[in-house]
Structures are given as structure tokens and as C-alpha cells.
C-alpha positions, -999 to 999 in steps of 0.1 A, spaced: 0 0 0 28 25 9 42 21 -26 11 33 -43 16 64 -65 -21 73 -67 -44 73 -37 -81 74 -47 -106 85 -19 -142 83 -31 -173 69 -15 -186 57 -49 -174 21 -54 -178 22 -91 -158 54 -93 -130 39 -72 -129 7 -92 -129 25 -125 -101 49 -115 -81 21 -100 -83 1 -133 -74 33 -153 -43 40 -134 -32 4 -131 -35 2 -169 -13 32 -174 15 19 -151 5 37 -119 0 17 -87 -33 28 -72 -47 24 -37 -84 30 -30 -102 43 1 -140 45 6 -137 74 31 -113 99 46 -106 84 81 -89 51 70 -68 70 45 -57 95 71 -49 67 95 -27 52 68 -10 86 62 -3 90 99 12 55 100 39 66 75 54 88 101 68 113 76 83 87 52 61 99 24 77 89 -9 60 103 -40 23 100 -45 -8 119 -56 -42 121 -39 -74 120 -59 -101 133 -35 -138 135 -39 -153 166 -23 -187 152 -13 -181 123 11 -192 111 45 -183 110 74 -156 135 64 -159 158 34 -130 160 10 -121 194 23 -119 181 58 -96 153 47 -75 178 28 -71 201 59 -60 171 81 -36 160 54 -20 194 54 -19 193 92 3 162 89 27 181 66 21 156 39 37 168 6 15 147 -17 -3 169 -43 -41 167 -39 -64 168 -70 -101 172 -62 -127 155 -82 -158 176 -81 -194 178 -94 -208 208 -111 -221 224 -79 -187 222 -61 -165 241 -86 -163 272 -64 -154 251 -34 -127 234 -54 -113 267 -66 -110 278 -30 -92 246 -21 -67 252 -49 -60 287 -36 -55 270 -2 -28 247 -15 -45 219 -34 -28 209 -67 -58 211 -90 -94 200 -95 -113 182 -123 -150 184 -128 -169 152 -133 -173 138 -159 -137 142 -171 -117 126 -199 -95 97 -187 -64 111 -206 -68 145 -191 -69 130 -156 -39 107 -162 -19 136 -176 -27 158 -146 -17 131 -122 16 125 -141 23 163 -139 16 163 -102 39 133 -96 67 150 -116 63 181 -95 63 161 -63 95 143 -73 112 176 -82 102 191 -49 114 161 -30 148 163 -48 151 200 -39 143 193 -3 169 165 -2 195 188 -17 187 215 8 191 191 36 224 179 23 237 215 20 226 223 55 244 192 68 275 201 49 274 237 63 272 223 98 302 201 92 325 231 83 351 241 109 349 277 123 378 287 100 362 271 70 331 291 77 352 323 78 367 314 44 333 305 30 319 339 40 347 356 21 344 333 -9 307 340 -15 316 377 -14 338 371 -44 371 377 -27 403 361 -40 426 339 -20 451 367 -13 425 391 -1 410 364 21 444 356 35 450 392 43 416 396 59 419 365 81 456 368 88 466 335 73 487 325 42 472 321 7 482 284 8 462 279 39 432 296 23 436 273 -7 436 243 17 404 254 34 388 263 0 395 228 -13 379 213 18 348 236 15 343 227 -21 346 190 -13 321 191 16 296 213 -3 299 193 -35 308 222 -57 336 230 -81 337 268 -80 329 298 -58 301 308 -82 284 274 -79 288 276 -41 271 311 -40 243 298 -62 236 268 -40 237 288 -8 214 314 -25 188 288 -32 187 280 6 175 315 13 138 310 5 137 280 28 144 301 58 182 304 61 190 340 70 220 354 52 241 361 83 240 324 92 255 313 60 
């Protein structure tokens, strides 16, 4: 179950079975749920080990509506894109859900190819986001592994200073700067000061203040 790439939550058995067959036939492993509570229990059991998946969520369900399930899923910090399946009278609600962080919505009846394409796009986006988060985590770990002197050299490097200027600023020899520079590049997985600055710059939107880098 945890390996499913598409989770279908709908209280209509025919809809669940039809969608499950559709995605299985297109190479996507599908899991089906007849209501929100068992799906949320499953999500909680993952304990943050999410993998990549997309959630297809019907809006009108009992005992929990699709919106209630969506809010609880957000509360779990689950990164899976949510695509709402909606009837004609629920379009406004679905639009509001998208503004609140849902991936997209499709109005029933929909074309199978359109749905499969949307899910494929959502899976690709989820994978890209996951890779970006992993890279950010690696960079933060690498930063934490730098020695105090390496951090000082790094601060000078990302300002664009040359080895001799850094040596004069820190009171060390250019050869020592080169040694620290090589260690920094190795730990951070970069080959130039420009690449280093770009990677550190991408950490900024994720909450790393400049003066801590």
C-alpha cells in the first residue's frame, strides 16, 4: 500500500474501481479508500516517510468531506499533491481549495487522458520538490560540518574575494586559504565559488538567514 503512486478516496465504489483500473492500466500503482478516516490513519502510519504520490479526493463524502480530509492531510505536513474530483455544484469550493494549497481539480465527468496527464504532472512536481528538499538538507548538513575557520573562508568566498584578499583579511597564508577552500568545495559538493554562492542562495527562500551562511 505504501508504494502506491495514486491514492483514490471516493465513497462511490464504481468510481473507485474505474479509476483504479485506469491508473493500473497506465502503469501507476493505485490504492483505493472508501472514506477519509482510514486514508488519514494510513497517512499517519507513514510517520513522515512519504515517498511520492498523488491524492485524488472527492469533495462530497461522509463522514468527512474531501475538504476536511485535505485540511487534516495538510496538518500532517504531507507533501502529496491533492487533486479534487468535483461535481458541477462544487467548482467554487474546489477553486478555493486550490487557492489553499490543493494541486488542481477536475469536474466530473472528465476525460481519462486529461486525468492521467494531470496526475503525471503532479507526480513529476512532487518528485522535483522532493529532490530539492533533499539537496537543501544535504547542503545544511554540509554547512554544519564546516570548521569555524572554513566558515570564515566560505563567507569571504561568497563575497567574491580572491585567495590573497581572504588571506590578508583572516591573517593566514594564501596556501592555507587554498587548503580550506578545497575542503569547503569537497564538503559542499561544488567546483567553483560561483556554484557555491548559487547553491547557498537557493537555501534563502527556505528560511536560512544570510548572516547564518
